[in-house]
C-alpha positions, 0 to 999 in steps of 0.5 A: 033701578029695575029693568036693566038686569033681572031682579026686583031689588039690588040683592035679587039682581046681583045674586040672580043665577043669570047675572054674570052671564048676562053681564058678560054677554053685554045684555045690560048695555042697550037698556042702560044706554036708553035710560041714560039718554032719557036721563041726560036729556031731562037733567040738561033741561034743568041743569046748566053745568057739566054732566057725567055718569058714574059707570061700572067697569062692565058697562059700555056707556055711550059717552057722547052724551056726557062731558066727562067719562066717569068710572068707578074703578078699584085697584084690587090686588089682582089687577095692580100691575095692569090697572093703568092699562085697564084705564086706557079705553076710558081715554079713547073717547077724547074727553076728560076721565074722572074716577068716580069711586075708589078706596080701601077698607081699614083692614089689610087687603080690604077694598072699599066696597062691602061687596065687589063683583067677581067672576063667580058673583058678588063677593061678600064683605066682612060685616055680618049683614044679618046682625046689621039688618036686624039692628036697624030693621026691628024698632025697639028690639034692634038695639039689643042686636049689635052688628058684628064682623064675620071672622077675625080681622085686624085693623090697619089704618097705615095700610089704608093710608098708604094704598090711597096715596099710592093710587092717587099717584098712579091716577095722577100719572095716568092723566085722569082729570080727577078722582073721588075717594069712597068715602069721607064718613060712614055712619052705618059702619061705626068704630068700636074698641072691640074688634068684633064690633068694629064695623069701621074696619069694613069701611073705606071712610077717611074718618071713623064714625062714633055712636052714642054721641061720642066726640072726636079728639081732633075736632071735639064738636064732631062725632068722628075722628080722622084716620091716618088716611085723612091726614095722608090724603091731606098731605098728598094734596098739600104737596101738589 
């Protein structure tokens, strides 16, 4: 949405030269909280359940408005040793804490978001976004442009599964109320046998999506196949 930080769309906002400086200065927080207050009032006027907001780690949200503290929090390699410490401020509001988004991509070292904010700006993902955009944006001709990955990457389902279970255990130990894995399926990043076109490597989904009507083996009526992460997460919760 417009009005919180400069820029007419998501790409323009995240790549704006003032973006990092404005976020570090906290300039985005007052307009964000004004919007959240209006949205919260409107939602509670028509919805009787509990309400939260899926915040980003650089947002200072007025949590008095909500029933849960919600935060998207990825456990990247550089912060693994201090991840739990970074969660502690979320518990200071005296409300249940929910991790509203986390995950790992399906290649070694991949974090489950195609672009993540770093100190230098938006870190790009491994998909060639130009080929992906042209594939979907050009009617008719787009089918001749096959989306592909940038560089050489190696699919690593065991790593994704292991890291997800590891983080679930860490979150449980930290005392969070709940956590949402990002994500179950991603149809815009389908699996391909050829690693150059295996967009599913960039996805943090628990299942790999097929194109062209191809069906899975585990569930023959579905156009997807469980990854190792699917079974690992199921086994984790089966043991609770």
